[in-house]
N, C-alpha and C positions, 0 to 999 in steps of 0.2 A: 597608405592605409591610415585613416584618421584615428584620433584618440577616442577611446570609449568614454561614455558618459560616466561621470563620477557621482556616486551616491552622496548626497549631502547629509552627513551625520558626523557626530563627534569623532575625531581621530583619536584612537586609543593610545597609540604610541606617542610618548611625550616628545621625542626628538622630531618625529615627522610633523607633529602638531605645531611645534615651535617654528620649524622651517616653513610650513604652510602659512602660519600667521605672519611671519616676516615678509614673505613674498606678497601675500594678498594685501597686507597693510601698506606696503610700498606702492602697490598697484592702485589702491583706493586714493592715496594721497597724490599720486601722479595724475589720476583722472580729475581729482578736485582742482589741481593746479591748472590743467589744460582747460577745463570748462570755465575757470575764472578768467584766464587769459583770452581764450577764443571768443567767449560770449559776454565778456565784461559783466560777469555775474558776481553776486556776493556769496561766498562759500565759507563755511566753517565746519571742520570735521574733527571730532574728538574720538579717540580709540583707546580703550583700556584693555591691557592684556590680562590674562587670568592671574598673573602675579601682582597686579595692581599698577604696573608701569603704564604711564600715559604717553600717547603720541597724538599730535594735533597739527592741523593746518588751518590757517585763516587767511582770508583775502588781505594782502599787504596794505591795500588802500582803505580798509574798513576795520576799525577795532572790533574785537569779538563782542564787546559790550553793546555796541550799536546793532550788531546782527541779532543778539539775543533780545534786545529791547524791541526791535522791529518784529521779530517772531512773536513776542508776547502781545504786541499791539494787534497784529493781524490775526493770530490764532485765537486770541481771547483767553489764552491760558496764562495763569499767573506763575511765573517762575520763582518769584520771591514771596515769602510770607511777610507779614506786617513788620516783624523785627528786622528782616533783611532790607526791606524797603526803607525803614527809618534809618538804618545804618547807611544805606546808599545816599539818602538825602543829606545826612550829616557829612559824608565824604564830599559830596558835591558842594556843600556850603563851605567846607574848609578849603577846597580847591579854589573856589571863587575868592575867598578872603586872601588866599595866598597870591592869586593873580593880581588882585587889587593892591596888595602890599608891594608887589614887584613894580607895578605901574607907579605907585606913589614914591617908591625909592628912586626910580628913574627921574621922576619930576624933582625930587629933592636934590638929585645930582645935576640938575639943570638940563636934563634930556627931555625931548618931546614936550616942551612947554609952549611952543608957538601956537598950538591949536587950543590952549586952555582959555576959558572965559574968565571974566573978572572975578566972579565968586570963587572959582577954583584957584585963581592966583592969590586971592585974599586968604583962603584957607592954607595954601602953601606957605605964604609969608608968615602966617601965625604959627604954623608948625615949625618953621625955621627959627622963629623968635624963641619958641619954647625950648627947642633943641640947644640954642646958644645959651639960654639962661641956665639950663641943666648942666651944660658943659662948664660954664663959669662957676657954678656952685661946686661942681666936682673938683675943679682946679683949686678953688679956695679951700676945700676940705683937705686936699692933698698938701697944700701949702701950710695949713695950720698943723697938720700931722708932722710935716717935716720940721717946722719950728719947734714943736713939742719935743721931738726926738733929739734935735740939736741942743735944746736947753738941758734935757736929761743927761746927754753925753758930756756937756760942759760942766754940769754939776758933779758928775762922777769924776771927771778929770781934775777939777778943783779939789775934790776930797782926796784923791790919790796924791796930788801934789802936796797938800797939807800934811798928810800922813808921812810922806817921804821927807819933807822938810823937818817935821817933828823928830823923826828917827835920826836924821843927820845931826840935829842939834843935840839930841841925847847922846849920840856917839861922840860928839865934840866935848861933852862934859864928862865923859868917862875918864877915870883917873889914868888909865893906861894909854891915853891918846898920844903922849909924847914919846912912847916907846915905838920905834919904827917897826920892829918885828911884829908886835901885837897889833899895830895900826894896819900893817899890810895884811895880816891874817884876818882882821875884822872886815876889811873891804872885799875879801874874797868870799865871805859868807853872804848868801842871798838875803835880801832885806827881810823876807818873811821869817827867817830863822834867827835874826838878830834880836837879842833881848836885853834887858837891863843888866848891869854888871852883877847884881845879886842873883839874877836868874842864870847867868852864864856859869856861876860857881856851884850851882846845885847839882847833886848827883841823882 
């Protein structure tokens, strides 16, 4: 005995509705896959559930953008307003610039230059010269910065040596320098805490 005809109307029970949605969604995507493979057709299917979740299938060999653009050209319906069209053109321009930069980078690395004409080789040589000049300028800048830092460190070191030498001379002139106990005690004190003899006696 065959199944009875199902009345096409909204399923009120949420659980049954979800089960039916899942089964029929999978069936539609399966049919879309089959017609794409069997008939070599361009297929794009987009399904939104009532909770906003999206499911989609698109022909693997054809980007969805190409399908939508073809639909727009054939149907005469504009899918994008002027703002979106301008944004799309800007994206295409950036993609082209990115592709051009990748090609130029390969050329700068010495790749794929056999097919370049003389004007292209001349521009490439000029770009390399500019890059070398910038690299040399940067190296010189780093070298000068290194020299400056070295000079500053040397000056600080000279100043510290001078202060140390001065403190040692002052300690040698201290009246108690001949007393071994006082001399040993003095050299146990860090340089920063050593003072003049009159300072040592202050309370």
